C-alpha positions as CSV (number, residue, x, y, z in Angstrom):
1,M,12.4,7.5,-30.3
2,R,11.2,3.9,-30.8
3,I,11.6,1.6,-27.9
4,H,10.5,-1.8,-26.7
5,V,7.7,-1.7,-24.0
6,T,10.1,-3.3,-21.6
7,D,12.3,-0.2,-21.9
8,I,9.6,2.3,-20.9
9,V,10.4,4.4,-17.8
10,D,7.6,5.9,-15.7
11,G,6.9,9.4,-17.1
12,D,7.7,8.6,-20.8
13,V,5.2,10.3,-23.2
14,L,3.7,8.7,-26.3
15,K,4.4,10.4,-29.6
16,D,1.5,8.8,-31.5
17,D,-1.9,7.1,-30.8
18,V,-1.4,3.3,-30.2
19,F,-3.7,0.7,-31.8
20,N,-3.6,-3.1,-31.4
21,N,-3.5,-5.7,-34.2
22,Y,-7.2,-5.5,-34.5
23,G,-7.3,-1.8,-35.0
24,L,-8.6,-1.1,-31.5
25,H,-7.5,2.2,-30.1
26,I,-5.4,1.6,-26.9
27,L,-3.8,4.8,-25.8
28,S,-3.8,8.4,-27.1
29,K,-0.8,10.4,-28.2
30,K,0.8,12.5,-25.5
31,T,-0.3,10.0,-22.8
32,V,2.1,9.9,-19.9
33,L,3.1,6.3,-19.3
34,Y,3.0,4.7,-15.8
35,S,2.5,1.1,-14.7
36,A,-1.2,1.0,-15.6
37,E,-0.6,2.2,-19.1
38,I,2.5,-0.1,-19.5
39,S,0.4,-3.1,-18.4
40,K,-2.3,-2.2,-20.9
41,L,0.3,-2.1,-23.7
42,M,1.6,-5.5,-22.7
43,Q,-1.9,-7.0,-22.4
44,H,-2.6,-6.0,-26.0
45,Q,0.7,-7.4,-27.2
46,I,2.2,-4.1,-28.2
47,D,5.9,-4.6,-28.6
48,Y,7.3,-1.2,-29.7
49,I,6.1,2.4,-29.3
50,D,7.4,5.8,-30.2
51,I,8.0,8.2,-27.4
52,L,9.2,11.8,-27.1
53,D,12.8,12.1,-26.1
54,K,13.9,14.3,-23.2
55,S,14.1,17.4,-25.3
56,G,10.7,16.7,-27.0
57,I,12.3,15.8,-30.3
58,I,11.4,12.5,-31.9
59,T,14.2,10.2,-32.9
60,N,14.1,6.6,-34.3
61,S,17.6,5.6,-33.1
62,L,17.6,2.7,-30.6
63,E,21.1,3.6,-29.6
64,D,19.6,6.7,-28.0
65,F,18.7,4.5,-25.1
66,D,22.4,4.4,-24.0
67,Q,23.1,8.0,-24.9
68,L,20.2,9.3,-22.7
69,E,21.4,7.1,-19.8
70,R,17.8,6.1,-19.0
71,T,17.6,4.9,-15.4
72,L,14.9,3.3,-13.4
73,E,14.6,5.1,-10.1
74,S,12.0,5.3,-7.3
75,T,8.9,7.2,-8.5
76,V,8.9,9.1,-5.2
77,T,9.5,12.8,-5.9
78,P,11.2,14.3,-2.7
79,K,9.8,17.8,-3.5
80,W,6.5,16.8,-1.8
81,V,8.1,15.8,1.4
82,P,8.3,19.3,2.9
83,Q,4.6,19.7,2.4
84,V,3.4,16.3,3.5
85,K,5.8,15.4,6.3
86,P,4.7,18.2,8.7
87,I,1.1,17.1,8.2
88,Y,1.9,13.5,8.8
89,D,3.9,14.3,12.0
90,A,1.0,16.5,13.3
91,V,-1.5,13.7,12.7
92,V,0.8,11.3,14.6
93,T,1.0,13.7,17.5
94,N,-2.8,14.3,17.5
95,I,-3.4,10.5,17.4
96,Q,-1.3,10.3,20.6
97,E,-3.4,13.0,22.2
98,L,-6.7,11.3,21.1
99,F,-5.5,8.1,22.8
100,H,-4.9,10.0,26.1
101,I,-8.3,11.7,25.9
102,A,-10.1,8.4,25.1
103,R,-8.4,6.7,28.0
104,T,-9.7,9.2,30.6
105,E,-13.0,10.2,29.0
106,N,-14.0,7.1,27.1
107,S,-14.9,9.3,24.1
108,I,-13.2,11.6,21.6
109,D,-14.2,14.6,19.5
110,T,-14.4,12.8,16.1
111,E,-15.1,16.0,14.2
112,A,-11.8,17.5,15.5
113,A,-10.1,14.2,14.7
114,A,-11.4,14.3,11.1
115,A,-10.2,17.9,10.8
116,T,-6.8,16.6,11.7
117,F,-6.8,13.5,9.4
118,N,-8.5,15.0,6.3
119,P,-5.7,17.4,5.3
120,L,-3.3,14.4,5.2
121,L,-5.8,12.4,3.1
122,Q,-6.2,15.4,0.7
123,N,-2.5,15.5,0.2
124,L,-2.0,11.8,-0.6
125,H,-2.6,12.4,-4.3
126,L,0.8,14.0,-4.4
127,E,2.5,10.7,-4.3
128,R,1.5,7.5,-6.0
129,D,4.4,5.3,-4.8
130,V,2.7,4.2,-1.6
131,V,5.5,1.8,-0.6
132,S,8.2,4.5,-0.7
133,L,5.9,7.1,0.8
134,L,5.4,5.1,4.0
135,L,9.1,4.3,4.2
136,L,10.0,8.0,3.9
137,L,7.5,9.2,6.4
138,N,8.2,6.6,9.0
139,N,10.6,7.7,11.7
140,Q,10.6,4.5,13.7
141,D,9.1,6.1,16.8
142,S,5.8,5.6,18.6
143,Y,4.7,2.4,16.8
144,T,1.1,2.4,18.0
145,Y,0.5,6.0,16.8
146,Q,2.4,5.7,13.5
147,H,0.7,2.4,12.8
148,S,-2.7,4.1,13.3
149,V,-1.8,6.9,10.8
150,Q,-0.4,4.4,8.3
151,V,-3.5,2.2,8.4
152,G,-5.6,5.3,7.9
153,M,-3.6,6.2,4.8
154,L,-3.5,2.7,3.4
155,T,-7.2,2.3,4.0
156,Y,-7.9,5.5,2.2
157,Y,-5.8,4.3,-0.8
158,L,-7.4,0.9,-0.8
159,A,-10.9,2.3,-0.6
160,N,-10.1,4.4,-3.7
161,W,-8.7,1.4,-5.5
162,M,-11.8,-0.5,-4.7
163,G,-13.9,2.2,-6.5
164,L,-15.5,3.7,-3.5
165,S,-16.6,7.3,-3.8
166,K,-14.4,10.1,-2.4
167,E,-16.7,10.5,0.6
168,E,-16.7,6.8,1.3
169,A,-13.0,6.6,0.9
170,T,-12.6,9.5,3.3
171,T,-14.8,7.8,5.9
172,A,-12.8,4.6,5.4
173,G,-9.6,6.5,5.9
174,N,-10.9,8.0,9.1
175,A,-12.0,4.6,10.3
176,G,-8.5,3.4,9.6
177,F,-7.0,6.2,11.7
178,L,-9.2,5.2,14.6
179,H,-9.1,1.4,14.3
180,D,-6.8,0.9,17.3
181,I,-8.2,3.6,19.5
182,G,-9.3,0.9,22.0
183,K,-5.7,0.1,22.8
184,C,-5.7,3.2,25.0
185,K,-7.5,1.0,27.5
186,L,-4.8,-1.7,27.6
187,D,-2.0,-2.1,30.0
188,E,1.1,-0.8,28.2
189,S,3.2,-3.5,29.8
190,V,1.0,-6.1,28.0
191,L,0.7,-4.0,24.8
192,N,4.5,-3.7,24.5
193,K,5.5,-7.0,25.9
194,P,8.6,-8.3,24.1
195,G,7.9,-12.0,24.8
196,K,5.1,-14.3,24.1
197,L,1.7,-13.3,25.6
198,T,0.0,-15.6,28.1
199,P,-3.5,-16.7,27.1
200,E,-4.9,-14.2,29.6
201,E,-2.9,-11.4,28.2
202,F,-3.9,-12.2,24.6
203,E,-7.6,-12.2,25.7
204,E,-7.0,-8.7,27.1
205,I,-5.3,-7.6,23.8
206,K,-8.4,-8.8,21.9
207,R,-10.6,-6.6,23.9
208,H,-9.2,-3.5,22.2
209,T,-11.7,-4.0,19.4
210,V,-14.7,-3.8,21.7
211,Y,-13.1,-0.9,23.7
212,G,-12.6,1.0,20.4
213,Y,-16.2,0.4,19.3
214,E,-17.5,1.7,22.6
215,I,-15.3,4.8,22.6
216,I,-16.4,5.7,19.1
217,I,-20.1,5.0,19.8
218,N,-19.9,7.1,22.9
219,S,-18.5,9.9,20.7
220,H,-21.7,10.0,18.6
221,A,-19.6,9.4,15.5
222,D,-20.5,7.7,12.2
223,K,-21.2,4.1,13.1
224,E,-18.9,3.0,10.2
225,L,-15.9,4.3,12.2
226,A,-17.0,2.1,15.2
227,I,-17.6,-0.9,13.0
228,G,-14.0,-0.5,11.6
229,A,-12.6,-0.6,15.1
230,L,-14.8,-3.6,16.1
231,Q,-14.2,-5.8,13.0
232,H,-10.7,-5.2,11.8
233,H,-9.5,-8.4,13.4
234,E,-12.4,-10.5,12.1
235,R,-11.5,-13.0,9.3
236,I,-13.6,-14.3,6.5
237,N,-13.1,-17.9,7.5
238,G,-14.5,-17.1,11.0
239,T,-11.1,-17.4,12.9
240,G,-10.9,-13.8,13.9
241,Y,-12.2,-11.8,16.9
242,P,-14.0,-10.5,18.8
243,H,-17.1,-12.3,17.5
244,G,-15.8,-14.8,15.0
245,V,-18.1,-13.6,12.2
246,K,-17.2,-14.7,8.7
247,G,-17.6,-13.7,5.0
248,Q,-20.0,-11.0,4.2
249,E,-21.0,-10.8,7.8
250,I,-17.9,-8.6,8.2
251,S,-18.5,-5.1,6.9
252,Q,-16.6,-3.9,3.8
253,I,-14.8,-1.3,5.9
254,G,-13.7,-4.0,8.4
255,R,-12.4,-6.2,5.5
256,I,-10.5,-3.2,4.0
257,I,-8.9,-2.2,7.3
258,A,-7.9,-5.8,8.0
259,V,-5.6,-5.8,4.9
260,A,-4.1,-2.4,5.7
261,D,-3.6,-3.3,9.3
262,I,-1.7,-6.5,8.5
263,Y,0.5,-4.8,5.9
264,S,1.4,-1.9,8.2
265,A,2.1,-4.3,11.2
266,M,4.3,-6.6,9.2
267,I,6.5,-3.9,7.6
268,S,7.1,-2.2,11.0
269,S,9.7,-3.0,13.6
270,R,8.3,-3.6,17.0
271,V,9.6,-4.8,20.4
272,Y,8.7,-8.4,19.6
273,Q,9.2,-8.4,15.8
274,K,11.7,-7.2,13.3
275,E,10.3,-5.5,10.2
276,R,9.8,-7.9,7.3
277,D,10.9,-7.7,3.7
278,L,8.2,-5.9,1.7
279,L,7.9,-8.6,-1.0
280,F,7.6,-11.2,1.8
281,V,4.8,-9.2,3.3
282,L,2.8,-9.0,0.0
283,K,3.3,-12.7,-0.5
284,E,1.9,-13.4,2.9
285,L,-1.1,-11.2,2.2
286,Y,-1.6,-13.1,-1.0
287,R,-1.5,-16.4,0.9
288,L,-4.0,-15.1,3.4
289,S,-6.4,-14.0,0.6
290,F,-7.2,-17.7,0.1
291,S,-8.2,-18.2,3.8
292,E,-8.5,-15.3,6.2
293,L,-8.7,-12.1,4.1
294,D,-11.2,-10.9,1.5
295,P,-9.6,-12.1,-1.8
296,V,-10.9,-9.3,-4.0
297,I,-9.8,-6.6,-1.5
298,T,-6.5,-8.2,-0.8
299,Q,-5.5,-8.9,-4.4
300,T,-6.6,-5.4,-5.4
301,F,-4.2,-4.1,-2.7
302,I,-1.4,-6.2,-4.0
303,Q,-2.1,-5.4,-7.6
304,H,-1.7,-1.7,-6.9
305,M,1.3,-2.0,-4.6
306,I,3.4,-4.3,-6.8
307,P,4.0,-1.6,-9.6
308,N,5.7,0.5,-6.9
309,F,8.5,-2.1,-7.1
310,I,9.4,-1.0,-10.6
311,G,12.9,0.4,-10.7
312,K,13.9,-1.1,-7.4
313,R,17.1,-3.1,-7.1
314,I,16.6,-6.8,-6.2
315,N,18.6,-9.9,-5.2
316,L,17.8,-13.3,-6.8
317,N,18.1,-16.7,-5.2
318,D,21.1,-17.6,-7.5
319,G,23.1,-14.7,-6.0
320,R,22.7,-12.2,-8.9
321,S,21.3,-8.7,-8.5
322,G,19.2,-6.8,-10.9
323,T,16.4,-4.3,-11.3
324,I,12.6,-4.7,-11.7
325,I,11.6,-3.4,-15.1
326,M,8.0,-4.5,-15.4
327,T,5.4,-6.1,-13.2
328,H,2.9,-8.7,-14.3
329,P,-0.9,-8.0,-14.0
330,T,-1.7,-11.4,-12.6
331,E,1.5,-13.1,-11.6
332,F,2.3,-10.5,-9.0
333,F,5.7,-11.9,-7.8
334,S,7.2,-12.8,-11.2
335,P,8.2,-9.5,-12.8
336,L,10.4,-8.8,-15.8
337,I,13.8,-8.0,-14.4
338,K,17.1,-6.8,-15.9
339,V,20.4,-8.3,-14.8
340,G,23.3,-6.6,-16.5
341,H,22.3,-6.4,-20.1
342,E,19.9,-9.4,-19.9
343,F,16.2,-9.2,-19.5
344,I,14.7,-12.1,-17.5
345,D,10.9,-12.9,-17.4
346,L,10.4,-14.6,-14.1
347,T,7.0,-16.0,-15.3
348,S,9.0,-18.3,-17.6
349,E,12.1,-18.7,-15.4
350,R,10.5,-20.6,-12.6
351,T,13.7,-21.6,-10.9
352,L,14.5,-18.0,-10.2
353,E,13.0,-16.1,-7.3
354,I,13.5,-12.6,-5.8
355,T,14.8,-12.9,-2.3
356,H,15.1,-9.2,-1.4
357,V,14.0,-5.8,-2.7
358,Y,15.9,-2.7,-1.9
359,F,14.1,0.6,-1.1
């Protein structure tokens, strides 16, 4: 079946090899198409491709689009949930126990902690839609502990996206899990205060980074884990804490966790903050990439998160609703959308803007 690249659905399979106008080989036949492959086709200005239809028989009729009732849906496959959800819940429980141990003993068994975290990391390959994955796993309880687990997961993904080795990504993920361990030393009434913190209370909150560093160092763990706890609130323009270091003075692991930490915090509902719209959160991260956050790390994160919005229902600022069909490799927040039977490229329709994405 010959279709336009804007009609590709995740999981479609190429019938033939694809070459660009200069004869360069782009993709091989039988390639399964997802956001990365679709972006590649668009970058090489490929307009139409032949794909296998649902029964594996090739057809050239464009009308088959309607007959097959092709729908864009979330790429999350619920069949993995029974396998991953118990592991996730166990890690949340164990994080809570680690906090209690660290509070009384000022150290933790990091090898036992890694033995808990790593099965979750090893199962993350089952699901590539990170956005929906976190939404499905989140049960809205125990913010501090779930936040720690989510930051570990996001840090692991981001480290992989940055090209770190499997071992380095696993270390980064473990650092993400433990980044807030120092909060075990804080007064819960301050930590969960619904109103604005006093200057003295904020100074106490800031100490969790140093507390976490000390706990992990006392545990004789990999120093990278301790650095992650110490530096995840540092900012590249020097406005962070606890030491106000800037730029490359901040370790890579600290810069990676900082992005994951902000994303997880902003999408979560807390006593003093309602959860934010996911697109708003990514836009805020993009804004911060020009001041406080590492631009390469942050924009790598956004670039890999945005394709997860493909197939999601959206509202536009003119009141219309539609579906995200395709994301843009550089203009992250101006995708190709479908409203009714009309395709709209938001990179050229600058007056239109997405106001909400439904998950």
